[in-house]
N, C-alpha and C positions, 0 to 999 in steps of 0.2 A: 363435454369431454376438457374446450376451450372453456370453460369458467372453475372450474377444477385445479386444472392448471396454474393459474389464475390464483384459486383459492392458493391452493400451493407457493406462488412462489407469495406469497404476502404475511401467511403464518414465514417462512424461512426469511424475507427479509423482517419482519418483527423480534423474530428471534437475534434474527445478529442487533438488531435496532439495541435488546434488549440487556447481549451477552457487553457491545458495549458501554453501556449507562451500567451499568454495572462494576464492571472494571476501571469508565472513569470515575467511576465514589469510590471504591479499593481505592484506589490510589491518588488520591488527594495530598499527597507531604511533599514540600514545595524542598525542589534540587534546584543546586546551579551548573549550571554544565558547564567546563571552561577546555578549551582545542588552544595549543599553541599563543596562550598567552592571552586569545581572547576571550569571553566567559559571559554566558549572559545574564541574564531578569532570572531571578530564581521563583519557579514554575513547578505548577502539580509534576508528576511524573509522567503522567496518563497527558496528558499535552508531549514533550519531547514523542513518545512511543507513537505515537497518532501520524505523529511528525513524519516520525522516520521510518511509520505506514505506511503513505501518504508519495510520500518520497522515492525511494523501490518501489511504488504501482508506479509509479510514472519511471521512472527511469530502467526498471526490467524489462515494458514491452520496447522501448527507443535500442537499447541495447541487442533486443528480439530482432528487432527490425535492417539494424545495420549489420549486426552482423547473417545474417538473412540476405541482404543483399549484396551483399561480399557474395558470401558464396555462390548462386547464385553466377553471378559477373566470372568466378572464377569457371563455374561449372558452359559459363556458357563461350569461353578463352578454349577452352583443353579441346571440347569439339569444332571450335576451330569454321 
């Protein structure tokens, strides 16, 4: 059973890698982003999308931890 789970996990990881590779290969158009007067160098669209994904994956759990800790503190303070 343990070996089966490893094979399934390996297949899932392989599929994800192939999807990401296909996405990157399909989005090679060069773009430059500008925001509040700040502009980036011209890079493929996939670079910006993957960077946004990574930043979101880092910020999301951090906000979840902060909100969760505030809720726990509030619940603890209400109990007395």
